VOFIVEX-481536 format. One record per residue: residue number from 1; chain; x, y, z of N, C-alpha, C, CB in turn. Coordinates in nm, 3 decimals. Glycine has a CB too. Layout:
REM residues N
i;ch;nu;nv;nw;cau;cav;caw;cu;cv;cw;cbu;cbv;cbw
NUM;A;X;Y;Z;X;Y;Z;X;Y;Z;X;Y;Z
...
END
This chain:
REM residues 101
i;ch;nu;nv;nw;cau;cav;caw;cu;cv;cw;cbu;cbv;cbw
1;A;2.359;-7.999;-4.222;2.460;-7.941;-4.262;2.615;-7.976;-4.167;2.410;-7.799;-4.263
2;A;2.690;-7.844;-4.192;2.847;-7.866;-4.107;2.835;-7.795;-4.060;2.982;-7.868;-4.147
3;A;2.940;-7.816;-4.020;2.989;-7.787;-3.860;3.145;-7.675;-3.910;3.047;-7.991;-3.747
4;A;3.224;-7.647;-3.758;3.294;-7.593;-3.765;3.345;-7.631;-3.813;3.323;-7.559;-3.711
5;A;3.403;-7.769;-3.718;3.453;-7.874;-3.761;3.471;-7.937;-3.846;3.435;-7.921;-3.732
6;A;3.425;-7.972;-3.913;3.409;-8.067;-4.064;3.523;-7.901;-4.129;3.157;-8.105;-4.164
7;A;3.451;-7.865;-4.153;3.601;-7.753;-4.269;3.690;-7.726;-4.185;3.565;-7.570;-4.346
8;A;3.780;-7.734;-4.036;3.893;-7.715;-3.973;3.935;-7.828;-4.038;3.900;-7.701;-3.824
9;A;3.866;-7.979;-4.028;3.947;-8.157;-4.025;3.961;-8.115;-4.172;3.833;-8.352;-3.977
10;A;3.940;-8.025;-4.312;3.965;-8.046;-4.416;4.066;-7.974;-4.391;3.883;-8.033;-4.512
11;A;4.106;-7.897;-4.346;4.185;-7.750;-4.364;4.291;-7.723;-4.321;4.134;-7.650;-4.321
12;A;4.286;-7.901;-4.225;4.405;-7.985;-4.175;4.434;-8.062;-4.270;4.388;-8.065;-4.056
13;A;4.385;-8.182;-4.338;4.431;-8.236;-4.406;4.446;-8.188;-4.517;4.395;-8.315;-4.403
14;A;4.440;-8.050;-4.585;4.518;-8.003;-4.724;4.575;-7.950;-4.657;4.470;-7.928;-4.847
15;A;4.615;-7.887;-4.509;4.762;-7.852;-4.477;4.891;-7.951;-4.538;4.769;-7.854;-4.314
16;A;4.827;-8.116;-4.411;4.887;-8.190;-4.348;4.960;-8.247;-4.492;4.799;-8.279;-4.244
17;A;4.801;-8.252;-4.647;4.966;-8.281;-4.737;5.006;-8.220;-4.855;4.987;-8.423;-4.790
18;A;4.992;-8.100;-4.769;5.149;-7.957;-4.861;5.255;-7.937;-4.781;5.104;-7.756;-4.885
19;A;5.233;-7.985;-4.733;5.318;-7.963;-4.607;5.411;-8.116;-4.610;5.203;-7.939;-4.445
20;A;5.365;-8.188;-4.668;5.438;-8.308;-4.742;5.488;-8.262;-4.891;5.328;-8.443;-4.759
21;A;5.392;-8.289;-4.862;5.406;-8.200;-5.006;5.580;-8.110;-5.040;5.262;-8.054;-4.987
22;A;5.576;-8.040;-4.979;5.690;-7.927;-4.980;5.785;-8.014;-4.909;5.655;-7.768;-4.898
23;A;5.811;-8.061;-4.809;5.912;-8.111;-4.736;5.998;-8.257;-4.825;5.835;-8.149;-4.586
24;A;5.839;-8.341;-4.890;5.961;-8.499;-4.979;5.987;-8.448;-5.131;5.848;-8.712;-5.008
25;A;5.930;-8.357;-5.177;5.977;-8.358;-5.332;6.073;-8.264;-5.330;5.868;-8.322;-5.447
26;A;6.197;-8.284;-5.464;6.238;-8.276;-5.507;6.211;-8.206;-5.646;6.265;-8.349;-5.475
27;A;6.074;-8.229;-5.707;6.092;-8.196;-5.843;5.988;-8.030;-5.801;6.019;-8.345;-5.981
28;A;6.040;-7.876;-5.822;5.959;-7.776;-5.820;5.864;-7.786;-5.803;5.955;-7.719;-5.888
29;A;5.788;-7.810;-5.969;5.713;-7.765;-5.930;5.547;-7.861;-5.842;5.714;-7.688;-6.041
30;A;5.614;-7.974;-5.792;5.516;-8.043;-5.682;5.601;-7.960;-5.614;5.495;-8.221;-5.644
31;A;5.696;-7.901;-5.532;5.660;-7.809;-5.465;5.594;-7.714;-5.436;5.696;-7.789;-5.457
32;A;5.565;-7.674;-5.548;5.485;-7.525;-5.611;5.293;-7.565;-5.496;5.459;-7.543;-5.893
33;A;5.330;-7.710;-5.599;5.163;-7.733;-5.632;5.162;-7.790;-5.424;5.106;-7.917;-5.819
34;A;5.264;-7.835;-5.311;5.222;-7.833;-5.221;5.203;-7.696;-5.211;5.281;-7.898;-5.141
35;A;5.295;-7.562;-5.189;5.298;-7.473;-5.098;5.116;-7.382;-5.189;5.493;-7.375;-5.092
36;A;5.038;-7.443;-5.266;4.910;-7.385;-5.280;4.816;-7.456;-5.189;4.864;-7.390;-5.422
37;A;4.894;-7.605;-5.219;4.755;-7.673;-5.070;4.755;-7.617;-4.950;4.772;-7.840;-5.006
38;A;4.867;-7.539;-4.908;4.914;-7.518;-4.803;4.803;-7.352;-4.794;5.103;-7.525;-4.808
39;A;4.829;-7.250;-4.889;4.768;-7.173;-4.911;4.593;-7.192;-4.927;4.838;-7.136;-5.001
40;A;4.543;-7.260;-4.973;4.452;-7.332;-4.910;4.334;-7.340;-4.866;4.479;-7.349;-4.854
41;A;4.449;-7.390;-4.769;4.392;-7.477;-4.682;4.375;-7.335;-4.589;4.489;-7.626;-4.626
42;A;4.457;-7.193;-4.556;4.450;-7.100;-4.494;4.337;-7.074;-4.566;4.555;-7.019;-4.480
43;A;4.354;-7.039;-4.717;4.150;-6.987;-4.689;4.020;-7.076;-4.656;4.079;-6.927;-4.836
44;A;4.061;-7.150;-4.668;3.944;-7.269;-4.661;3.920;-7.268;-4.466;4.026;-7.470;-4.745
45;A;4.016;-7.200;-4.396;4.011;-7.225;-4.273;3.984;-7.049;-4.241;4.154;-7.315;-4.211
46;A;4.003;-6.917;-4.341;3.904;-6.787;-4.298;3.816;-6.791;-4.334;3.921;-6.669;-4.323
47;A;3.764;-6.872;-4.416;3.616;-6.873;-4.488;3.528;-6.920;-4.391;3.599;-6.970;-4.621
48;A;3.610;-7.061;-4.295;3.561;-7.159;-4.252;3.482;-7.064;-4.101;3.687;-7.290;-4.237
49;A;3.540;-6.937;-3.979;3.591;-6.871;-3.935;3.508;-6.751;-3.982;3.713;-6.890;-3.952
50;A;3.521;-6.703;-4.113;3.402;-6.629;-4.083;3.277;-6.582;-4.086;3.410;-6.589;-4.085
51;A;3.257;-6.686;-4.193;3.041;-6.770;-4.149;3.049;-6.827;-4.040;2.953;-6.926;-4.259
52;A;3.134;-6.892;-3.991;3.057;-6.955;-3.780;3.099;-6.831;-3.672;3.183;-7.158;-3.678
53;A;3.158;-6.726;-3.744;3.263;-6.658;-3.611;3.156;-6.493;-3.639;3.519;-6.643;-3.664
54;A;3.032;-6.470;-3.697;2.914;-6.427;-3.741;2.841;-6.309;-3.837;2.879;-6.418;-3.651
55;A;2.942;-6.415;-3.911;2.938;-6.343;-4.122;3.019;-6.197;-4.153;2.724;-6.280;-4.186
56;A;3.115;-6.235;-4.084;3.162;-6.075;-4.067;3.269;-6.096;-4.241;3.292;-6.032;-3.857
57;A;3.247;-6.001;-4.287;3.374;-5.975;-4.429;3.519;-6.054;-4.344;3.419;-5.736;-4.476
58;A;3.547;-5.975;-4.294;3.697;-6.021;-4.235;3.767;-6.145;-4.361;3.668;-6.114;-4.043
59;A;3.690;-6.232;-4.300;3.723;-6.363;-4.349;3.759;-6.375;-4.515;3.597;-6.453;-4.312
60;A;3.669;-6.299;-4.542;3.694;-6.329;-4.765;3.774;-6.185;-4.756;3.480;-6.320;-4.932
61;A;3.812;-6.140;-4.679;3.962;-6.033;-4.753;4.058;-6.136;-4.662;3.983;-5.797;-4.695
62;A;4.114;-6.149;-4.591;4.159;-6.237;-4.631;4.235;-6.332;-4.715;4.124;-6.240;-4.623
63;A;4.058;-6.418;-4.710;4.053;-6.474;-4.855;4.153;-6.406;-4.979;3.899;-6.453;-4.901
64;A;4.078;-6.363;-4.970;4.075;-6.280;-5.121;4.237;-6.180;-5.126;3.900;-6.145;-5.125
65;A;4.268;-6.149;-5.009;4.472;-6.110;-5.020;4.496;-6.232;-5.060;4.592;-6.069;-4.854
66;A;4.482;-6.379;-5.028;4.577;-6.495;-5.014;4.482;-6.535;-5.184;4.565;-6.626;-4.828
67;A;4.457;-6.516;-5.198;4.447;-6.556;-5.351;4.523;-6.487;-5.447;4.316;-6.544;-5.400
68;A;4.547;-6.321;-5.424;4.591;-6.289;-5.504;4.739;-6.294;-5.460;4.530;-6.187;-5.545
69;A;4.773;-6.351;-5.348;4.934;-6.382;-5.320;4.981;-6.508;-5.388;4.966;-6.403;-5.159
70;A;4.854;-6.572;-5.375;4.916;-6.703;-5.487;4.970;-6.695;-5.585;4.843;-6.782;-5.542
71;A;4.886;-6.542;-5.690;4.853;-6.540;-5.780;4.966;-6.514;-5.825;4.761;-6.485;-5.800
72;A;5.082;-6.411;-5.787;5.201;-6.379;-5.797;5.323;-6.420;-5.774;5.201;-6.315;-5.764
73;A;5.284;-6.514;-5.665;5.389;-6.617;-5.636;5.426;-6.772;-5.751;5.335;-6.668;-5.485
74;A;5.270;-6.799;-5.766;5.240;-6.895;-5.894;5.344;-6.840;-6.008;5.062;-6.881;-5.953
75;A;5.318;-6.673;-6.090;5.390;-6.678;-6.109;5.512;-6.634;-6.155;5.359;-6.711;-6.117
76;A;5.600;-6.579;-6.024;5.775;-6.555;-6.014;5.786;-6.730;-5.969;5.852;-6.401;-5.851
77;A;5.670;-6.796;-5.970;5.779;-6.914;-5.900;5.779;-6.981;-6.059;5.705;-7.045;-5.731
78;A;5.686;-6.991;-6.122;5.748;-7.050;-6.191;5.841;-6.984;-6.361;5.649;-7.143;-6.195
79;A;5.809;-6.878;-6.322;5.932;-6.798;-6.416;6.077;-6.817;-6.372;5.913;-6.631;-6.411
80;A;6.076;-6.832;-6.194;6.242;-6.930;-6.141;6.244;-7.030;-6.152;6.298;-6.943;-6.008
81;A;6.097;-7.134;-6.196;6.164;-7.322;-6.309;6.175;-7.293;-6.416;6.060;-7.480;-6.338
82;A;6.110;-7.177;-6.514;6.122;-7.210;-6.634;6.280;-7.175;-6.650;6.016;-7.138;-6.726
83;A;6.364;-7.065;-6.624;6.428;-7.038;-6.566;6.585;-7.153;-6.553;6.339;-7.009;-6.474
84;A;6.552;-7.212;-6.465;6.614;-7.323;-6.391;6.610;-7.413;-6.540;6.516;-7.391;-6.233
85;A;6.511;-7.438;-6.572;6.543;-7.555;-6.702;6.599;-7.477;-6.816;6.393;-7.642;-6.766
86;A;6.578;-7.421;-6.811;6.693;-7.382;-6.923;6.807;-7.371;-6.886;6.682;-7.266;-6.989
87;A;6.826;-7.287;-6.751;6.946;-7.362;-6.737;7.038;-7.434;-6.710;6.970;-7.353;-6.734
88;A;6.952;-7.579;-6.679;7.029;-7.679;-6.639;6.948;-7.815;-6.651;7.078;-7.649;-6.500
89;A;6.845;-7.784;-6.754;6.788;-7.896;-6.782;6.683;-8.036;-6.703;6.887;-7.928;-6.820
90;A;6.682;-7.915;-6.641;6.576;-8.030;-6.469;6.495;-7.920;-6.415;6.706;-8.106;-6.279
91;A;6.416;-7.993;-6.296;6.318;-7.862;-6.274;6.394;-7.954;-6.123;6.093;-7.833;-6.337
92;A;6.516;-8.062;-6.112;6.493;-8.046;-5.982;6.575;-7.938;-5.858;6.506;-8.174;-5.953
93;A;6.506;-7.932;-5.744;6.533;-7.846;-5.652;6.700;-7.855;-5.565;6.410;-7.869;-5.562
94;A;6.740;-7.989;-5.617;6.864;-8.014;-5.506;6.995;-7.896;-5.650;6.921;-8.282;-5.469
95;A;6.964;-7.946;-5.743;7.049;-7.869;-5.847;7.066;-7.723;-5.896;7.022;-7.917;-5.943
96;A;6.969;-7.625;-5.815;6.929;-7.509;-5.818;7.087;-7.440;-5.779;6.793;-7.486;-5.717
97;A;7.129;-7.506;-5.708;7.248;-7.408;-5.588;7.281;-7.379;-5.731;7.400;-7.490;-5.443
98;A;7.310;-7.442;-5.834;7.425;-7.443;-5.919;7.418;-7.349;-5.952;7.449;-7.520;-6.013
99;A;7.315;-7.266;-5.992;7.267;-7.118;-5.998;7.363;-7.022;-5.989;7.177;-7.085;-5.897
100;A;7.406;-6.967;-5.778;7.544;-6.944;-5.729;7.600;-6.854;-5.858;7.635;-7.099;-5.697
101;A;7.691;-6.964;-5.895;7.784;-6.989;-5.922;7.850;-6.916;-6.028;7.775;-7.089;-5.929
END
């Protein structure tokens, strides 16, 4: 049987990997994957606290809200990435500031 610490450690590892991916990557798709890892780490924590905190549904509701927001965020971010690629021929985030001109 797993305890709360196991889930918190898994969530912390996922959060750290996602944060590392967001900070160090220049590719827009890799940054988007890092953000998704961060959101999944939050979901693991929500569900773990709901399970070990009395089996209330608040953690599940927050997790569903995060999943819905992640889907919307992925759709908008992929549209922006496709637009960036069509205009510049690259998905490098450093060159995205040329779209302002």
